[in-house]
SETIFI-277507 format. One record per residue (C-alpha): residue in three letters; x, y, z. Coordinates in nm, 2 decimals. Each point is the difference from the previous one (the first is absolute). Example, Ala and Ser with C-alpha at 12.3 -4.5 7.8 and 13.67 -1.06 7.14 Angstrom:
<pt><type>Ala</type><px>1.23</px><py>-0.45</py><pz>0.78</pz></pt>
<pt><type>Ser</type><px>0.14</px><py>0.34</py><pz>-0.07</pz></pt>
***
This chain:
<pt><type>Met</type><px>0.00</px><py>0.00</py><pz>-0.01</pz></pt>
<pt><type>Val</type><px>0.28</px><py>0.24</py><pz>0.09</pz></pt>
<pt><type>Trp</type><px>0.13</px><py>-0.04</py><pz>-0.36</pz></pt>
<pt><type>Leu</type><px>-0.33</px><py>0.11</py><pz>-0.15</pz></pt>
<pt><type>Leu</type><px>-0.03</px><py>0.31</py><pz>0.24</pz></pt>
<pt><type>Val</type><px>0.36</px><py>0.10</py><pz>-0.09</pz></pt>
<pt><type>Ala</type><px>-0.11</px><py>-0.01</py><pz>-0.37</pz></pt>
<pt><type>Val</type><px>-0.31</px><py>0.19</py><pz>0.07</pz></pt>
<pt><type>Gly</type><px>0.19</px><py>0.27</py><pz>0.18</pz></pt>
<pt><type>Gly</type><px>0.26</px><py>0.01</py><pz>-0.27</pz></pt>
<pt><type>Ala</type><px>-0.25</px><py>0.05</py><pz>-0.27</pz></pt>
<pt><type>Ala</type><px>-0.17</px><py>0.29</py><pz>0.20</pz></pt>
<pt><type>Gly</type><px>0.34</px><py>0.15</py><pz>0.06</pz></pt>
<pt><type>Ser</type><px>0.10</px><py>-0.02</py><pz>-0.38</pz></pt>
<pt><type>Val</type><px>-0.33</px><py>0.16</py><pz>-0.10</pz></pt>
<pt><type>Leu</type><px>0.06</px><py>0.28</py><pz>0.26</pz></pt>
<pt><type>Arg</type><px>0.35</px><py>0.04</py><pz>-0.14</pz></pt>
<pt><type>Tyr</type><px>-0.13</px><py>0.04</py><pz>-0.34</pz></pt>
<pt><type>Ala</type><px>-0.26</px><py>0.26</py><pz>0.11</pz></pt>
<pt><type>Val</type><px>0.26</px><py>0.21</py><pz>0.16</pz></pt>
<pt><type>Gly</type><px>0.22</px><py>-0.01</py><pz>-0.30</pz></pt>
<pt><type>Arg</type><px>-0.29</px><py>0.09</py><pz>-0.23</pz></pt>
<pt><type>Met</type><px>-0.09</px><py>0.28</py><pz>0.22</pz></pt>
<pt><type>Ala</type><px>0.35</px><py>0.14</py><pz>0.00</pz></pt>
<pt><type>Ala</type><px>0.02</px><py>-0.03</py><pz>-0.38</pz></pt>
<pt><type>Gln</type><px>-0.32</px><py>0.18</py><pz>-0.03</pz></pt>
<pt><type>Tyr</type><px>0.08</px><py>0.30</py><pz>0.22</pz></pt>
<pt><type>Leu</type><px>0.37</px><py>0.01</py><pz>-0.04</pz></pt>
<pt><type>Gly</type><px>0.07</px><py>-0.13</py><pz>-0.34</pz></pt>
<pt><type>Ala</type><px>0.08</px><py>-0.35</py><pz>-0.14</pz></pt>
<pt><type>Asp</type><px>0.36</px><py>0.03</py><pz>0.05</pz></pt>
<pt><type>Thr</type><px>-0.01</px><py>0.04</py><pz>0.38</pz></pt>
<pt><type>Val</type><px>0.16</px><py>-0.22</py><pz>0.26</pz></pt>
<pt><type>Val</type><px>-0.23</px><py>0.16</py><pz>0.27</pz></pt>
<pt><type>Gly</type><px>-0.24</px><py>-0.28</py><pz>0.00</pz></pt>
<pt><type>Thr</type><px>0.30</px><py>-0.25</py><pz>0.09</pz></pt>
<pt><type>Phe</type><px>0.11</px><py>0.23</py><pz>0.26</pz></pt>
<pt><type>Ala</type><px>-0.34</px><py>0.03</py><pz>0.17</pz></pt>
<pt><type>Val</type><px>-0.07</px><py>-0.38</py><pz>0.01</pz></pt>
<pt><type>Asn</type><px>0.36</px><py>-0.06</py><pz>0.14</pz></pt>
<pt><type>Ile</type><px>-0.05</px><py>0.26</py><pz>0.28</pz></pt>
<pt><type>Val</type><px>-0.35</px><py>-0.09</py><pz>0.09</pz></pt>
<pt><type>Gly</type><px>0.08</px><py>-0.38</py><pz>-0.02</pz></pt>
<pt><type>Ser</type><px>0.30</px><py>0.05</py><pz>0.22</pz></pt>
<pt><type>Phe</type><px>-0.20</px><py>0.20</py><pz>0.26</pz></pt>
<pt><type>Ala</type><px>-0.28</px><py>-0.26</py><pz>-0.01</pz></pt>
<pt><type>Leu</type><px>0.23</px><py>-0.29</py><pz>0.04</pz></pt>
<pt><type>Gly</type><px>0.17</px><py>0.17</py><pz>0.30</pz></pt>
<pt><type>Val</type><px>-0.33</px><py>0.04</py><pz>0.17</pz></pt>
<pt><type>Leu</type><px>-0.15</px><py>-0.34</py><pz>-0.07</pz></pt>
<pt><type>Ala</type><px>0.32</px><py>-0.20</py><pz>0.07</pz></pt>
<pt><type>Thr</type><px>0.04</px><py>0.17</py><pz>0.32</pz></pt>
<pt><type>Ile</type><px>-0.36</px><py>-0.07</py><pz>0.11</pz></pt>
<pt><type>Phe</type><px>0.02</px><py>-0.35</py><pz>-0.13</pz></pt>
<pt><type>Ile</type><px>0.31</px><py>-0.08</py><pz>0.19</pz></pt>
<pt><type>Ser</type><px>-0.12</px><py>0.15</py><pz>0.33</pz></pt>
<pt><type>Arg</type><px>-0.37</px><py>-0.15</py><pz>-0.04</pz></pt>
<pt><type>Ser</type><px>0.06</px><py>-0.36</py><pz>-0.11</pz></pt>
<pt><type>Asp</type><px>-0.37</px><py>-0.07</py><pz>0.04</pz></pt>
<pt><type>Trp</type><px>-0.07</px><py>0.13</py><pz>-0.33</pz></pt>
<pt><type>Pro</type><px>-0.06</px><py>-0.30</py><pz>-0.23</pz></pt>
<pt><type>Leu</type><px>0.31</px><py>-0.10</py><pz>-0.22</pz></pt>
<pt><type>Glu</type><px>-0.22</px><py>0.00</py><pz>-0.31</pz></pt>
<pt><type>Leu</type><px>-0.10</px><py>0.36</py><pz>0.06</pz></pt>
<pt><type>Arg</type><px>0.37</px><py>0.11</py><pz>0.08</pz></pt>
<pt><type>Ala</type><px>0.13</px><py>-0.17</py><pz>-0.31</pz></pt>
<pt><type>Met</type><px>-0.28</px><py>0.13</py><pz>-0.23</pz></pt>
<pt><type>Ala</type><px>0.06</px><py>0.35</py><pz>0.12</pz></pt>
<pt><type>Thr</type><px>0.38</px><py>0.01</py><pz>0.00</pz></pt>
<pt><type>Val</type><px>0.12</px><py>-0.25</py><pz>-0.25</pz></pt>
<pt><type>Gly</type><px>-0.30</px><py>0.02</py><pz>-0.23</pz></pt>
<pt><type>Leu</type><px>-0.15</px><py>0.35</py><pz>0.00</pz></pt>
<pt><type>Leu</type><px>0.33</px><py>0.20</py><pz>0.09</pz></pt>
<pt><type>Gly</type><px>0.21</px><py>-0.23</py><pz>-0.21</pz></pt>
<pt><type>Gly</type><px>-0.21</px><py>0.04</py><pz>-0.29</pz></pt>
<pt><type>Phe</type><px>-0.04</px><py>0.38</py><pz>0.05</pz></pt>
<pt><type>Thr</type><px>0.36</px><py>0.11</py><pz>0.03</pz></pt>
<pt><type>Thr</type><px>0.21</px><py>0.02</py><pz>-0.30</pz></pt>
<pt><type>Phe</type><px>0.38</px><py>-0.05</py><pz>0.05</pz></pt>
<pt><type>Ser</type><px>0.02</px><py>-0.17</py><pz>-0.35</pz></pt>
<pt><type>Thr</type><px>-0.17</px><py>0.30</py><pz>-0.14</pz></pt>
<pt><type>Leu</type><px>0.23</px><py>0.24</py><pz>0.18</pz></pt>
<pt><type>Ala</type><px>0.30</px><py>-0.20</py><pz>-0.15</pz></pt>
<pt><type>Tyr</type><px>-0.14</px><py>0.01</py><pz>-0.35</pz></pt>
<pt><type>Asp</type><px>-0.08</px><py>0.37</py><pz>0.04</pz></pt>
<pt><type>Gly</type><px>0.37</px><py>0.06</py><pz>0.10</pz></pt>
<pt><type>Val</type><px>0.13</px><py>-0.19</py><pz>-0.30</pz></pt>
<pt><type>Arg</type><px>-0.22</px><py>0.18</py><pz>-0.23</pz></pt>
<pt><type>Leu</type><px>0.09</px><py>0.34</py><pz>0.13</pz></pt>
<pt><type>Leu</type><px>0.38</px><py>-0.09</py><pz>-0.01</pz></pt>
<pt><type>Ser</type><px>-0.03</px><py>-0.14</py><pz>-0.35</pz></pt>
<pt><type>Gly</type><px>-0.16</px><py>0.33</py><pz>-0.10</pz></pt>
<pt><type>Gly</type><px>0.29</px><py>0.20</py><pz>0.15</pz></pt>
<pt><type>Glu</type><px>-0.22</px><py>0.14</py><pz>0.27</pz></pt>
<pt><type>Tyr</type><px>0.25</px><py>-0.06</py><pz>0.27</pz></pt>
<pt><type>Ala</type><px>-0.11</px><py>0.25</py><pz>0.27</pz></pt>
<pt><type>Arg</type><px>-0.35</px><py>-0.12</py><pz>-0.04</pz></pt>
<pt><type>Ala</type><px>0.10</px><py>-0.36</py><pz>0.03</pz></pt>
<pt><type>Gly</type><px>0.20</px><py>0.06</py><pz>0.31</pz></pt>
<pt><type>Leu</type><px>-0.26</px><py>0.23</py><pz>0.17</pz></pt>
<pt><type>Ser</type><px>-0.27</px><py>-0.26</py><pz>-0.07</pz></pt>
<pt><type>Ile</type><px>0.21</px><py>-0.30</py><pz>0.15</pz></pt>
<pt><type>Ala</type><px>0.12</px><py>0.21</py><pz>0.30</pz></pt>
<pt><type>Ala</type><px>-0.33</px><py>0.14</py><pz>0.07</pz></pt>
<pt><type>Asn</type><px>-0.17</px><py>-0.34</py><pz>-0.01</pz></pt>
<pt><type>Leu</type><px>0.26</px><py>-0.16</py><pz>0.22</pz></pt>
<pt><type>Val</type><px>0.05</px><py>0.27</py><pz>0.26</pz></pt>
<pt><type>Ile</type><px>-0.36</px><py>0.11</py><pz>0.03</pz></pt>
<pt><type>Gly</type><px>-0.12</px><py>-0.35</py><pz>-0.02</pz></pt>
<pt><type>Leu</type><px>0.23</px><py>-0.09</py><pz>0.29</pz></pt>
<pt><type>Ala</type><px>-0.13</px><py>0.28</py><pz>0.20</pz></pt>
<pt><type>Ala</type><px>-0.36</px><py>-0.08</py><pz>-0.07</pz></pt>
<pt><type>Ala</type><px>0.06</px><py>-0.37</py><pz>0.10</pz></pt>
<pt><type>Tyr</type><px>0.15</px><py>0.15</py><pz>0.34</pz></pt>
<pt><type>Leu</type><px>-0.29</px><py>0.23</py><pz>0.04</pz></pt>
<pt><type>Gly</type><px>-0.24</px><py>-0.30</py><pz>-0.05</pz></pt>
<pt><type>Val</type><px>0.20</px><py>-0.20</py><pz>0.26</pz></pt>
<pt><type>Leu</type><px>-0.04</px><py>0.30</py><pz>0.26</pz></pt>
<pt><type>Val</type><px>-0.39</px><py>0.03</py><pz>-0.10</pz></pt>
<pt><type>Gly</type><px>-0.03</px><py>-0.39</py><pz>0.05</pz></pt>
<pt><type>Arg</type><px>0.17</px><py>0.02</py><pz>0.32</pz></pt>
<pt><type>Ala</type><px>-0.23</px><py>0.28</py><pz>0.12</pz></pt>
<pt><type>Ala</type><px>-0.30</px><py>-0.20</py><pz>-0.11</pz></pt>
<pt><type>Thr</type><px>0.08</px><py>-0.31</py><pz>0.21</pz></pt>
***
């Protein structure tokens, strides 16, 4: 059963990721990396919160924990897209944009995950 719930969560996360990417393209232009950035930061924060809550409160069913973290957030976050965006920008000679995108995702993503851990601790 846990496998099925992870798959359902992953499908939902992927659809959410696609929606964020489409909205970023619609409002900011098709050649933007903002959609990738947004899902990576939101996903990092959400994983920080959920993992912290799930670790401190093991009474949550394993199936729910796996569906939310591995499934939903695993399908939602986009490291592979970040890597591809970086290669695409570098290949196009946009070194500053590539560096800024990669650094911002990494640094702000780590900060968002840490903030999520703090929120998760406060919630327990």
